[in-house]
mmCIF file of the N, C-alpha and C atoms, coordinates in Angstrom:
data_MODEL
# 
_entry.id   MODEL 
# 
loop_
_atom_site.group_PDB 
_atom_site.id 
_atom_site.type_symbol 
_atom_site.label_atom_id 
_atom_site.label_alt_id 
_atom_site.label_comp_id 
_atom_site.label_asym_id 
_atom_site.label_entity_id 
_atom_site.label_seq_id 
_atom_site.pdbx_PDB_ins_code 
_atom_site.Cartn_x 
_atom_site.Cartn_y 
_atom_site.Cartn_z 
_atom_site.occupancy 
_atom_site.B_iso_or_equiv 
_atom_site.pdbx_formal_charge 
_atom_site.auth_seq_id 
_atom_site.auth_comp_id 
_atom_site.auth_asym_id 
_atom_site.auth_atom_id 
_atom_site.pdbx_PDB_model_num 
ATOM 1   N N  . MET A 1 1  ? -154.510 -77.305 107.092 1.00 0.00 ? 1  MET A N  1 
ATOM 2   C CA . MET A 1 1  ? -154.656 -77.604 109.375 1.00 0.00 ? 1  MET A CA 1 
ATOM 3   C C  . MET A 1 1  ? -154.091 -76.047 109.290 1.00 0.00 ? 1  MET A C  1 
ATOM 4   N N  . MET A 1 2  ? -153.819 -75.183 108.457 1.00 0.00 ? 2  MET A N  1 
ATOM 5   C CA . MET A 1 2  ? -153.116 -73.727 108.995 1.00 0.00 ? 2  MET A CA 1 
ATOM 6   C C  . MET A 1 2  ? -154.191 -73.122 108.508 1.00 0.00 ? 2  MET A C  1 
ATOM 7   N N  . VAL A 1 3  ? -155.034 -73.085 107.758 1.00 0.00 ? 3  VAL A N  1 
ATOM 8   C CA . VAL A 1 3  ? -156.184 -72.243 107.392 1.00 0.00 ? 3  VAL A CA 1 
ATOM 9   C C  . VAL A 1 3  ? -156.530 -72.734 108.526 1.00 0.00 ? 3  VAL A C  1 
ATOM 10  N N  . ALA A 1 4  ? -157.393 -73.705 109.245 1.00 0.00 ? 4  ALA A N  1 
ATOM 11  C CA . ALA A 1 4  ? -158.264 -74.091 109.825 1.00 0.00 ? 4  ALA A CA 1 
ATOM 12  C C  . ALA A 1 4  ? -157.568 -73.016 111.587 1.00 0.00 ? 4  ALA A C  1 
ATOM 13  N N  . ALA A 1 5  ? -156.355 -73.534 111.644 1.00 0.00 ? 5  ALA A N  1 
ATOM 14  C CA . ALA A 1 5  ? -155.946 -72.758 112.488 1.00 0.00 ? 5  ALA A CA 1 
ATOM 15  C C  . ALA A 1 5  ? -156.005 -71.731 112.794 1.00 0.00 ? 5  ALA A C  1 
ATOM 16  N N  . LEU A 1 6  ? -155.793 -70.622 111.829 1.00 0.00 ? 6  LEU A N  1 
ATOM 17  C CA . LEU A 1 6  ? -155.946 -69.267 111.567 1.00 0.00 ? 6  LEU A CA 1 
ATOM 18  C C  . LEU A 1 6  ? -157.863 -68.752 111.900 1.00 0.00 ? 6  LEU A C  1 
ATOM 19  N N  . GLN A 1 7  ? -158.599 -69.747 111.456 1.00 0.00 ? 7  GLN A N  1 
ATOM 20  C CA . GLN A 1 7  ? -159.711 -69.645 111.273 1.00 0.00 ? 7  GLN A CA 1 
ATOM 21  C C  . GLN A 1 7  ? -160.103 -69.859 112.917 1.00 0.00 ? 7  GLN A C  1 
ATOM 22  N N  . ASN A 1 8  ? -159.555 -69.927 113.430 1.00 0.00 ? 8  ASN A N  1 
ATOM 23  C CA . ASN A 1 8  ? -160.032 -70.619 115.065 1.00 0.00 ? 8  ASN A CA 1 
ATOM 24  C C  . ASN A 1 8  ? -160.393 -68.826 115.613 1.00 0.00 ? 8  ASN A C  1 
ATOM 25  N N  . ASP A 1 9  ? -161.265 -68.800 115.579 1.00 0.00 ? 9  ASP A N  1 
ATOM 26  C CA . ASP A 1 9  ? -161.682 -66.940 116.530 1.00 0.00 ? 9  ASP A CA 1 
ATOM 27  C C  . ASP A 1 9  ? -161.825 -67.286 117.963 1.00 0.00 ? 9  ASP A C  1 
ATOM 28  N N  . ARG A 1 10 ? -162.067 -68.562 118.646 1.00 0.00 ? 10 ARG A N  1 
ATOM 29  C CA . ARG A 1 10 ? -163.085 -68.362 119.868 1.00 0.00 ? 10 ARG A CA 1 
ATOM 30  C C  . ARG A 1 10 ? -162.390 -69.167 121.081 1.00 0.00 ? 10 ARG A C  1 
ATOM 31  N N  . GLY A 1 11 ? -160.080 -68.700 120.863 1.00 0.00 ? 11 GLY A N  1 
ATOM 32  C CA . GLY A 1 11 ? -159.495 -69.289 121.787 1.00 0.00 ? 11 GLY A CA 1 
ATOM 33  C C  . GLY A 1 11 ? -158.633 -69.742 121.073 1.00 0.00 ? 11 GLY A C  1 
ATOM 34  N N  . PHE A 1 12 ? -157.619 -70.605 122.191 1.00 0.00 ? 12 PHE A N  1 
ATOM 35  C CA . PHE A 1 12 ? -156.480 -70.847 121.393 1.00 0.00 ? 12 PHE A CA 1 
ATOM 36  C C  . PHE A 1 12 ? -156.203 -72.218 120.187 1.00 0.00 ? 12 PHE A C  1 
ATOM 37  N N  . THR A 1 13 ? -155.945 -71.959 120.038 1.00 0.00 ? 13 THR A N  1 
ATOM 38  C CA . THR A 1 13 ? -155.146 -72.842 118.578 1.00 0.00 ? 13 THR A CA 1 
ATOM 39  C C  . THR A 1 13 ? -153.181 -73.114 118.923 1.00 0.00 ? 13 THR A C  1 
ATOM 40  N N  . LEU A 1 14 ? -153.485 -74.506 118.746 1.00 0.00 ? 14 LEU A N  1 
ATOM 41  C CA . LEU A 1 14 ? -151.644 -75.124 118.688 1.00 0.00 ? 14 LEU A CA 1 
ATOM 42  C C  . LEU A 1 14 ? -151.556 -75.931 117.657 1.00 0.00 ? 14 LEU A C  1 
ATOM 43  N N  . LEU A 1 15 ? -150.256 -75.223 116.804 1.00 0.00 ? 15 LEU A N  1 
ATOM 44  C CA . LEU A 1 15 ? -150.139 -76.188 115.364 1.00 0.00 ? 15 LEU A CA 1 
ATOM 45  C C  . LEU A 1 15 ? -149.059 -76.369 115.387 1.00 0.00 ? 15 LEU A C  1 
ATOM 46  N N  . ASN A 1 16 ? -148.817 -77.803 115.452 1.00 0.00 ? 16 ASN A N  1 
ATOM 47  C CA . ASN A 1 16 ? -147.193 -78.887 115.834 1.00 0.00 ? 16 ASN A CA 1 
ATOM 48  C C  . ASN A 1 16 ? -146.683 -79.228 113.982 1.00 0.00 ? 16 ASN A C  1 
ATOM 49  N N  . ILE A 1 17 ? -146.062 -78.276 113.995 1.00 0.00 ? 17 ILE A N  1 
ATOM 50  C CA . ILE A 1 17 ? -145.718 -78.054 112.184 1.00 0.00 ? 17 ILE A CA 1 
ATOM 51  C C  . ILE A 1 17 ? -144.324 -79.008 112.806 1.00 0.00 ? 17 ILE A C  1 
ATOM 52  N N  . LEU A 1 18 ? -144.494 -80.460 111.556 1.00 0.00 ? 18 LEU A N  1 
ATOM 53  C CA . LEU A 1 18 ? -143.649 -81.035 112.083 1.00 0.00 ? 18 LEU A CA 1 
ATOM 54  C C  . LEU A 1 18 ? -142.292 -80.568 110.955 1.00 0.00 ? 18 LEU A C  1 
ATOM 55  N N  . GLN A 1 19 ? -141.279 -80.296 111.407 1.00 0.00 ? 19 GLN A N  1 
ATOM 56  C CA . GLN A 1 19 ? -140.026 -79.864 110.116 1.00 0.00 ? 19 GLN A CA 1 
ATOM 57  C C  . GLN A 1 19 ? -138.265 -80.407 110.163 1.00 0.00 ? 19 GLN A C  1 
ATOM 58  N N  . PRO A 1 20 ? -138.443 -81.605 109.576 1.00 0.00 ? 20 PRO A N  1 
ATOM 59  C CA . PRO A 1 20 ? -136.446 -81.912 110.053 1.00 0.00 ? 20 PRO A CA 1 
ATOM 60  C C  . PRO A 1 20 ? -135.610 -81.077 109.645 1.00 0.00 ? 20 PRO A C  1 
ATOM 61  N N  . CYS A 1 21 ? -134.513 -80.525 110.735 1.00 0.00 ? 21 CYS A N  1 
ATOM 62  C CA . CYS A 1 21 ? -133.869 -80.073 110.801 1.00 0.00 ? 21 CYS A CA 1 
ATOM 63  C C  . CYS A 1 21 ? -132.458 -80.900 110.305 1.00 0.00 ? 21 CYS A C  1 
ATOM 64  N N  . PRO A 1 22 ? -131.577 -80.665 109.233 1.00 0.00 ? 22 PRO A N  1 
ATOM 65  C CA . PRO A 1 22 ? -130.542 -81.031 108.787 1.00 0.00 ? 22 PRO A CA 1 
ATOM 66  C C  . PRO A 1 22 ? -129.239 -81.070 109.476 1.00 0.00 ? 22 PRO A C  1 
ATOM 67  N N  . SER A 1 23 ? -129.134 -80.194 110.051 1.00 0.00 ? 23 SER A N  1 
ATOM 68  C CA . SER A 1 23 ? -128.141 -79.281 110.765 1.00 0.00 ? 23 SER A CA 1 
ATOM 69  C C  . SER A 1 23 ? -127.482 -79.700 111.982 1.00 0.00 ? 23 SER A C  1 
ATOM 70  N N  . PHE A 1 24 ? -128.845 -80.512 112.600 1.00 0.00 ? 24 PHE A N  1 
ATOM 71  C CA . PHE A 1 24 ? -128.406 -81.030 114.017 1.00 0.00 ? 24 PHE A CA 1 
ATOM 72  C C  . PHE A 1 24 ? -128.965 -81.772 114.081 1.00 0.00 ? 24 PHE A C  1 
ATOM 73  N N  . ASN A 1 25 ? -129.566 -82.363 113.317 1.00 0.00 ? 25 ASN A N  1 
ATOM 74  C CA . ASN A 1 25 ? -130.692 -83.742 113.849 1.00 0.00 ? 25 ASN A CA 1 
ATOM 75  C C  . ASN A 1 25 ? -130.367 -84.777 112.228 1.00 0.00 ? 25 ASN A C  1 
ATOM 76  N N  . ASP A 1 26 ? -129.351 -85.474 112.202 1.00 0.00 ? 26 ASP A N  1 
ATOM 77  C CA . ASP A 1 26 ? -129.605 -86.273 111.092 1.00 0.00 ? 26 ASP A CA 1 
ATOM 78  C C  . ASP A 1 26 ? -130.132 -88.006 111.093 1.00 0.00 ? 26 ASP A C  1 
ATOM 79  N N  . HIS A 1 27 ? -131.089 -88.339 112.275 1.00 0.00 ? 27 HIS A N  1 
ATOM 80  C CA . HIS A 1 27 ? -132.007 -88.944 112.517 1.00 0.00 ? 27 HIS A CA 1 
ATOM 81  C C  . HIS A 1 27 ? -133.353 -88.867 112.265 1.00 0.00 ? 27 HIS A C  1 
ATOM 82  N N  . ASN A 1 28 ? -134.224 -87.849 112.714 1.00 0.00 ? 28 ASN A N  1 
ATOM 83  C CA . ASN A 1 28 ? -135.752 -87.793 112.050 1.00 0.00 ? 28 ASN A CA 1 
ATOM 84  C C  . ASN A 1 28 ? -135.388 -86.599 110.493 1.00 0.00 ? 28 ASN A C  1 
ATOM 85  N N  . THR A 1 29 ? -134.592 -87.368 109.430 1.00 0.00 ? 29 THR A N  1 
ATOM 86  C CA . THR A 1 29 ? -134.819 -86.911 108.128 1.00 0.00 ? 29 THR A CA 1 
ATOM 87  C C  . THR A 1 29 ? -135.981 -86.561 107.698 1.00 0.00 ? 29 THR A C  1 
ATOM 88  N N  . ALA A 1 30 ? -136.065 -86.036 106.963 1.00 0.00 ? 30 ALA A N  1 
ATOM 89  C CA . ALA A 1 30 ? -137.976 -85.638 106.033 1.00 0.00 ? 30 ALA A CA 1 
ATOM 90  C C  . ALA A 1 30 ? -137.718 -87.633 105.371 1.00 0.00 ? 30 ALA A C  1 
ATOM 91  N N  . LYS A 1 31 ? -137.003 -88.216 104.906 1.00 0.00 ? 31 LYS A N  1 
ATOM 92  C CA . LYS A 1 31 ? -137.391 -89.606 104.650 1.00 0.00 ? 31 LYS A CA 1 
ATOM 93  C C  . LYS A 1 31 ? -137.800 -90.304 106.262 1.00 0.00 ? 31 LYS A C  1 
ATOM 94  N N  . TRP A 1 32 ? -137.600 -90.394 107.442 1.00 0.00 ? 32 TRP A N  1 
ATOM 95  C CA . TRP A 1 32 ? -138.312 -90.002 108.562 1.00 0.00 ? 32 TRP A CA 1 
ATOM 96  C C  . TRP A 1 32 ? -139.462 -90.116 108.613 1.00 0.00 ? 32 TRP A C  1 
ATOM 97  N N  . TYR A 1 33 ? -139.828 -89.069 108.735 1.00 0.00 ? 33 TYR A N  1 
ATOM 98  C CA . TYR A 1 33 ? -140.900 -88.843 108.622 1.00 0.00 ? 33 TYR A CA 1 
ATOM 99  C C  . TYR A 1 33 ? -141.787 -88.916 107.553 1.00 0.00 ? 33 TYR A C  1 
ATOM 100 N N  . ARG A 1 34 ? -141.597 -89.004 106.344 1.00 0.00 ? 34 ARG A N  1 
ATOM 101 C CA . ARG A 1 34 ? -142.488 -90.077 104.728 1.00 0.00 ? 34 ARG A CA 1 
ATOM 102 C C  . ARG A 1 34 ? -143.025 -91.059 105.423 1.00 0.00 ? 34 ARG A C  1 
ATOM 103 N N  . GLU A 1 35 ? -142.058 -91.951 106.416 1.00 0.00 ? 35 GLU A N  1 
ATOM 104 C CA . GLU A 1 35 ? -141.649 -93.196 106.168 1.00 0.00 ? 35 GLU A CA 1 
ATOM 105 C C  . GLU A 1 35 ? -143.334 -93.076 107.416 1.00 0.00 ? 35 GLU A C  1 
ATOM 106 N N  . ARG A 1 36 ? -143.386 -92.304 108.027 1.00 0.00 ? 36 ARG A N  1 
ATOM 107 C CA . ARG A 1 36 ? -144.167 -92.381 109.263 1.00 0.00 ? 36 ARG A CA 1 
ATOM 108 C C  . ARG A 1 36 ? -145.435 -91.397 109.235 1.00 0.00 ? 36 ARG A C  1 
ATOM 109 N N  . VAL A 1 37 ? -146.224 -90.824 108.618 1.00 0.00 ? 37 VAL A N  1 
ATOM 110 C CA . VAL A 1 37 ? -146.336 -89.944 109.204 1.00 0.00 ? 37 VAL A CA 1 
ATOM 111 C C  . VAL A 1 37 ? -147.389 -89.913 108.462 1.00 0.00 ? 37 VAL A C  1 
ATOM 112 N N  . ARG A 1 38 ? -149.193 -90.252 108.939 1.00 0.00 ? 38 ARG A N  1 
ATOM 113 C CA . ARG A 1 38 ? -150.254 -90.456 108.497 1.00 0.00 ? 38 ARG A CA 1 
ATOM 114 C C  . ARG A 1 38 ? -151.300 -89.970 109.053 1.00 0.00 ? 38 ARG A C  1 
ATOM 115 N N  . GLU A 1 39 ? -152.392 -89.390 107.990 1.00 0.00 ? 39 GLU A N  1 
ATOM 116 C CA . GLU A 1 39 ? -153.376 -88.645 108.581 1.00 0.00 ? 39 GLU A CA 1 
ATOM 117 C C  . GLU A 1 39 ? -154.394 -89.186 108.749 1.00 0.00 ? 39 GLU A C  1 
ATOM 118 N N  . ILE A 1 40 ? -154.887 -88.435 109.641 1.00 0.00 ? 40 ILE A N  1 
ATOM 119 C CA . ILE A 1 40 ? -156.192 -88.880 110.616 1.00 0.00 ? 40 ILE A CA 1 
ATOM 120 C C  . ILE A 1 40 ? -157.493 -89.265 110.232 1.00 0.00 ? 40 ILE A C  1 
ATOM 121 N N  . GLY A 1 41 ? -157.680 -90.280 110.272 1.00 0.00 ? 41 GLY A N  1 
ATOM 122 C CA . GLY A 1 41 ? -158.708 -91.306 108.957 1.00 0.00 ? 41 GLY A CA 1 
ATOM 123 C C  . GLY A 1 41 ? -159.923 -90.487 109.757 1.00 0.00 ? 41 GLY A C  1 
ATOM 124 N N  . ASP A 1 42 ? -161.232 -90.576 108.567 1.00 0.00 ? 42 ASP A N  1 
ATOM 125 C CA . ASP A 1 42 ? -162.621 -89.884 109.344 1.00 0.00 ? 42 ASP A CA 1 
ATOM 126 C C  . ASP A 1 42 ? -163.304 -90.256 110.615 1.00 0.00 ? 42 ASP A C  1 
ATOM 127 N N  . ASP A 1 43 ? -162.859 -91.857 110.441 1.00 0.00 ? 43 ASP A N  1 
ATOM 128 C CA . ASP A 1 43 ? -163.559 -91.748 111.503 1.00 0.00 ? 43 ASP A CA 1 
ATOM 129 C C  . ASP A 1 43 ? -162.615 -91.606 113.300 1.00 0.00 ? 43 ASP A C  1 
ATOM 130 N N  . HIS A 1 44 ? -162.514 -90.776 113.443 1.00 0.00 ? 44 HIS A N  1 
ATOM 131 C CA . HIS A 1 44 ? -161.652 -89.807 114.390 1.00 0.00 ? 44 HIS A CA 1 
ATOM 132 C C  . HIS A 1 44 ? -163.114 -88.793 114.167 1.00 0.00 ? 44 HIS A C  1 
ATOM 133 N N  . ASP A 1 45 ? -163.327 -89.158 116.115 1.00 0.00 ? 45 ASP A N  1 
ATOM 134 C CA . ASP A 1 45 ? -163.924 -88.187 116.762 1.00 0.00 ? 45 ASP A CA 1 
ATOM 135 C C  . ASP A 1 45 ? -163.623 -86.751 116.993 1.00 0.00 ? 45 ASP A C  1 
ATOM 136 N N  . PRO A 1 46 ? -163.172 -85.600 116.924 1.00 0.00 ? 46 PRO A N  1 
ATOM 137 C CA . PRO A 1 46 ? -161.743 -84.568 117.349 1.00 0.00 ? 46 PRO A CA 1 
ATOM 138 C C  . PRO A 1 46 ? -162.367 -83.948 118.325 1.00 0.00 ? 46 PRO A C  1 
ATOM 139 N N  . TYR A 1 47 ? -164.184 -83.993 118.744 1.00 0.00 ? 47 TYR A N  1 
ATOM 140 C CA . TYR A 1 47 ? -165.032 -84.026 120.023 1.00 0.00 ? 47 TYR A CA 1 
ATOM 141 C C  . TYR A 1 47 ? -164.241 -84.922 121.407 1.00 0.00 ? 47 TYR A C  1 
ATOM 142 N N  . ASN A 1 48 ? -164.000 -85.893 120.856 1.00 0.00 ? 48 ASN A N  1 
ATOM 143 C CA . ASN A 1 48 ? -163.860 -86.976 121.660 1.00 0.00 ? 48 ASN A CA 1 
ATOM 144 C C  . ASN A 1 48 ? -162.278 -87.039 123.230 1.00 0.00 ? 48 ASN A C  1 
ATOM 145 N N  . MET A 1 49 ? -162.382 -86.033 124.330 1.00 0.00 ? 49 MET A N  1 
ATOM 146 C CA . MET A 1 49 ? -160.892 -85.865 124.515 1.00 0.00 ? 49 MET A CA 1 
ATOM 147 C C  . MET A 1 49 ? -159.934 -87.418 124.689 1.00 0.00 ? 49 MET A C  1 
ATOM 148 N N  . HIS A 1 50 ? -160.967 -88.187 124.888 1.00 0.00 ? 50 HIS A N  1 
ATOM 149 C CA . HIS A 1 50 ? -160.016 -89.287 125.503 1.00 0.00 ? 50 HIS A CA 1 
ATOM 150 C C  . HIS A 1 50 ? -159.550 -89.586 124.151 1.00 0.00 ? 50 HIS A C  1 
ATOM 151 N N  . ALA A 1 51 ? -160.158 -89.751 122.673 1.00 0.00 ? 51 ALA A N  1 
ATOM 152 C CA . ALA A 1 51 ? -159.917 -90.565 121.814 1.00 0.00 ? 51 ALA A CA 1 
ATOM 153 C C  . ALA A 1 51 ? -158.312 -89.320 121.386 1.00 0.00 ? 51 ALA A C  1 
ATOM 154 N N  . ALA A 1 52 ? -158.578 -88.264 121.466 1.00 0.00 ? 52 ALA A N  1 
ATOM 155 C CA . ALA A 1 52 ? -157.720 -87.096 121.080 1.00 0.00 ? 52 ALA A CA 1 
ATOM 156 C C  . ALA A 1 52 ? -156.570 -87.283 121.901 1.00 0.00 ? 52 ALA A C  1 
ATOM 157 N N  . LEU A 1 53 ? -156.730 -87.409 123.213 1.00 0.00 ? 53 LEU A N  1 
ATOM 158 C CA . LEU A 1 53 ? -155.062 -87.315 124.293 1.00 0.00 ? 53 LEU A CA 1 
ATOM 159 C C  . LEU A 1 53 ? -154.649 -88.781 123.430 1.00 0.00 ? 53 LEU A C  1 
ATOM 160 N N  . ASP A 1 54 ? -155.542 -90.959 122.926 1.00 0.00 ? 54 ASP A N  1 
ATOM 161 C CA . ASP A 1 54 ? -154.765 -91.691 122.735 1.00 0.00 ? 54 ASP A CA 1 
ATOM 162 C C  . ASP A 1 54 ? -154.009 -91.499 121.699 1.00 0.00 ? 54 ASP A C  1 
ATOM 163 N N  . LEU A 1 55 ? -154.488 -90.723 120.148 1.00 0.00 ? 55 LEU A N  1 
ATOM 164 C CA . LEU A 1 55 ? -153.885 -90.456 119.281 1.00 0.00 ? 55 LEU A CA 1 
ATOM 165 C C  . LEU A 1 55 ? -152.541 -89.572 119.526 1.00 0.00 ? 55 LEU A C  1 
ATOM 166 N N  . ALA A 1 56 ? -152.588 -88.906 120.750 1.00 0.00 ? 56 ALA A N  1 
ATOM 167 C CA . ALA A 1 56 ? -151.526 -87.637 120.744 1.00 0.00 ? 56 ALA A CA 1 
ATOM 168 C C  . ALA A 1 56 ? -150.345 -88.116 120.930 1.00 0.00 ? 56 ALA A C  1 
ATOM 169 N N  . MET A 1 57 ? -150.575 -89.713 121.768 1.00 0.00 ? 57 MET A N  1 
ATOM 170 C CA . MET A 1 57 ? -150.048 -89.803 122.588 1.00 0.00 ? 57 MET A CA 1 
ATOM 171 C C  . MET A 1 57 ? -148.758 -90.633 121.808 1.00 0.00 ? 57 MET A C  1 
ATOM 172 N N  . GLN A 1 58 ? -149.363 -90.850 120.542 1.00 0.00 ? 58 GLN A N  1 
ATOM 173 C CA . GLN A 1 58 ? -148.688 -91.756 119.060 1.00 0.00 ? 58 GLN A CA 1 
ATOM 174 C C  . GLN A 1 58 ? -147.874 -91.246 118.317 1.00 0.00 ? 58 GLN A C  1 
ATOM 175 N N  . TRP A 1 59 ? -146.284 -91.501 118.814 1.00 0.00 ? 59 TRP A N  1 
ATOM 176 C CA . TRP A 1 59 ? -145.417 -91.231 117.670 1.00 0.00 ? 59 TRP A CA 1 
ATOM 177 C C  . TRP A 1 59 ? -144.676 -92.018 118.020 1.00 0.00 ? 59 TRP A C  1 
ATOM 178 N N  . GLY A 1 60 ? -144.050 -92.780 116.661 1.00 0.00 ? 60 GLY A N  1 
ATOM 179 C CA . GLY A 1 60 ? -142.928 -93.191 116.773 1.00 0.00 ? 60 GLY A CA 1 
ATOM 180 C C  . GLY A 1 60 ? -142.476 -93.994 114.972 1.00 0.00 ? 60 GLY A C  1 
ATOM 181 N N  . ASP A 1 61 ? -143.861 -95.491 115.664 1.00 0.00 ? 61 ASP A N  1 
ATOM 182 C CA . ASP A 1 61 ? -143.942 -96.192 114.067 1.00 0.00 ? 61 ASP A CA 1 
ATOM 183 C C  . ASP A 1 61 ? -144.849 -95.389 113.294 1.00 0.00 ? 61 ASP A C  1 
ATOM 184 N N  . GLU A 1 62 ? -145.733 -95.117 113.638 1.00 0.00 ? 62 GLU A N  1 
ATOM 185 C CA . GLU A 1 62 ? -146.401 -94.039 113.111 1.00 0.00 ? 62 GLU A CA 1 
ATOM 186 C C  . GLU A 1 62 ? -146.870 -92.311 113.655 1.00 0.00 ? 62 GLU A C  1 
ATOM 187 N N  . ILE A 1 63 ? -146.870 -91.277 113.279 1.00 0.00 ? 63 ILE A N  1 
ATOM 188 C CA . ILE A 1 63 ? -147.767 -90.310 113.690 1.00 0.00 ? 63 ILE A CA 1 
ATOM 189 C C  . ILE A 1 63 ? -149.001 -89.436 113.081 1.00 0.00 ? 63 ILE A C  1 
ATOM 190 N N  . PRO A 1 64 ? -149.949 -89.264 113.826 1.00 0.00 ? 64 PRO A N  1 
ATOM 191 C CA . PRO A 1 64 ? -150.735 -88.965 113.441 1.00 0.00 ? 64 PRO A CA 1 
ATOM 192 C C  . PRO A 1 64 ? -151.323 -87.866 113.225 1.00 0.00 ? 64 PRO A C  1 
ATOM 193 N N  . VAL A 1 65 ? -151.480 -86.678 111.910 1.00 0.00 ? 65 VAL A N  1 
ATOM 194 C CA . VAL A 1 65 ? -151.470 -85.572 111.825 1.00 0.00 ? 65 VAL A CA 1 
ATOM 195 C C  . VAL A 1 65 ? -152.992 -85.698 111.186 1.00 0.00 ? 65 VAL A C  1 
ATOM 196 N N  . GLY A 1 66 ? -153.544 -84.370 111.494 1.00 0.00 ? 66 GLY A N  1 
ATOM 197 C CA . GLY A 1 66 ? -154.527 -83.293 111.214 1.00 0.00 ? 66 GLY A CA 1 
ATOM 198 C C  . GLY A 1 66 ? -155.595 -82.466 112.465 1.00 0.00 ? 66 GLY A C  1 
ATOM 199 N N  . ILE A 1 67 ? -156.252 -82.469 112.323 1.00 0.00 ? 67 ILE A N  1 
ATOM 200 C CA . ILE A 1 67 ? -156.706 -82.096 113.409 1.00 0.00 ? 67 ILE A CA 1 
ATOM 201 C C  . ILE A 1 67 ? -157.412 -82.566 114.596 1.00 0.00 ? 67 ILE A C  1 
ATOM 202 N N  . ILE A 1 68 ? -156.400 -82.897 115.903 1.00 0.00 ? 68 ILE A N  1 
ATOM 203 C CA . ILE A 1 68 ? -156.586 -83.934 116.786 1.00 0.00 ? 68 ILE A CA 1 
ATOM 204 C C  . ILE A 1 68 ? -157.579 -83.691 118.242 1.00 0.00 ? 68 ILE A C  1 
ATOM 205 N N  . TYR A 1 69 ? -158.035 -82.290 117.906 1.00 0.00 ? 69 TYR A N  1 
ATOM 206 C CA . TYR A 1 69 ? -158.781 -81.927 119.149 1.00 0.00 ? 69 TYR A CA 1 
ATOM 207 C C  . TYR A 1 69 ? -159.815 -80.607 119.005 1.00 0.00 ? 69 TYR A C  1 
ATOM 208 N N  . ARG A 1 70 ? -161.079 -80.621 119.125 1.00 0.00 ? 70 ARG A N  1 
ATOM 209 C CA . ARG A 1 70 ? -161.411 -79.137 119.181 1.00 0.00 ? 70 ARG A CA 1 
ATOM 210 C C  . ARG A 1 70 ? -162.494 -79.532 119.722 1.00 0.00 ? 70 ARG A C  1 
ATOM 211 N N  . ASN A 1 71 ? -163.245 -77.957 120.508 1.00 0.00 ? 71 ASN A N  1 
ATOM 212 C CA . ASN A 1 71 ? -164.374 -78.157 121.291 1.00 0.00 ? 71 ASN A CA 1 
ATOM 213 C C  . ASN A 1 71 ? -165.244 -77.415 120.730 1.00 0.00 ? 71 ASN A C  1 
ATOM 214 N N  . ASP A 1 72 ? -166.826 -76.966 121.356 1.00 0.00 ? 72 ASP A N  1 
ATOM 215 C CA . ASP A 1 72 ? -167.092 -75.528 120.955 1.00 0.00 ? 72 ASP A CA 1 
ATOM 216 C C  . ASP A 1 72 ? -168.035 -75.010 122.287 1.00 0.00 ? 72 ASP A C  1 
ATOM 217 N N  . ARG A 1 73 ? -167.304 -75.210 122.956 1.00 0.00 ? 73 ARG A N  1 
ATOM 218 C CA . ARG A 1 73 ? -167.156 -74.362 124.656 1.00 0.00 ? 73 ARG A CA 1 
ATOM 219 C C  . ARG A 1 73 ? -167.306 -72.813 124.370 1.00 0.00 ? 73 ARG A C  1 
ATOM 220 N N  . GLU A 1 74 ? -168.133 -72.217 124.466 1.00 0.00 ? 74 GLU A N  1 
ATOM 221 C CA . GLU A 1 74 ? -167.899 -70.525 125.073 1.00 0.00 ? 74 GLU A CA 1 
ATOM 222 C C  . GLU A 1 74 ? -167.045 -70.003 125.037 1.00 0.00 ? 74 GLU A C  1 
ATOM 223 N N  . SER A 1 75 ? -165.507 -68.744 124.769 1.00 0.00 ? 75 SER A N  1 
ATOM 224 C CA . SER A 1 75 ? -164.400 -68.750 125.360 1.00 0.00 ? 75 SER A CA 1 
ATOM 225 C C  . SER A 1 75 ? -164.767 -68.414 126.606 1.00 0.00 ? 75 SER A C  1 
ATOM 226 N N  . PHE A 1 76 ? -163.467 -67.624 127.071 1.00 0.00 ? 76 PHE A N  1 
ATOM 227 C CA . PHE A 1 76 ? -163.821 -66.456 128.915 1.00 0.00 ? 76 PHE A CA 1 
ATOM 228 C C  . PHE A 1 76 ? -164.337 -65.819 127.814 1.00 0.00 ? 76 PHE A C  1 
ATOM 229 N N  . GLU A 1 77 ? -163.295 -64.992 127.659 1.00 0.00 ? 77 GLU A N  1 
ATOM 230 C CA . GLU A 1 77 ? -164.112 -63.832 126.826 1.00 0.00 ? 77 GLU A CA 1 
ATOM 231 C C  . GLU A 1 77 ? -165.284 -63.237 126.510 1.00 0.00 ? 77 GLU A C  1 
ATOM 232 N N  . SER A 1 78 ? -165.638 -64.624 125.999 1.00 0.00 ? 78 SER A N  1 
ATOM 233 C CA . SER A 1 78 ? -167.611 -63.898 125.241 1.00 0.00 ? 78 SER A CA 1 
ATOM 234 C C  . SER A 1 78 ? -168.237 -63.945 126.550 1.00 0.00 ? 78 SER A C  1 
ATOM 235 N N  . ARG A 1 79 ? -168.059 -65.042 127.486 1.00 0.00 ? 79 ARG A N  1 
ATOM 236 C CA . ARG A 1 79 ? -168.661 -65.249 128.473 1.00 0.00 ? 79 ARG A CA 1 
ATOM 237 C C  . ARG A 1 79 ? -168.485 -63.338 129.948 1.00 0.00 ? 79 ARG A C  1 
# 
């Protein structure tokens, strides 16, 4: 995901990195993340904004990770 984010040369990229902090958060531990993090399936269409928003709102028993949304529209600068 970091490579895909760096290769995006057409605008904004948001890369959310999930990293536990053992000093200040003893609830969301590495074990807690391992039990919940799930790769997004191949059936997800990252060009569908509504599906991406639904997926992004999931947080709790399952945390989806992967490319949630992308689009191919022309950047502001190139217009």
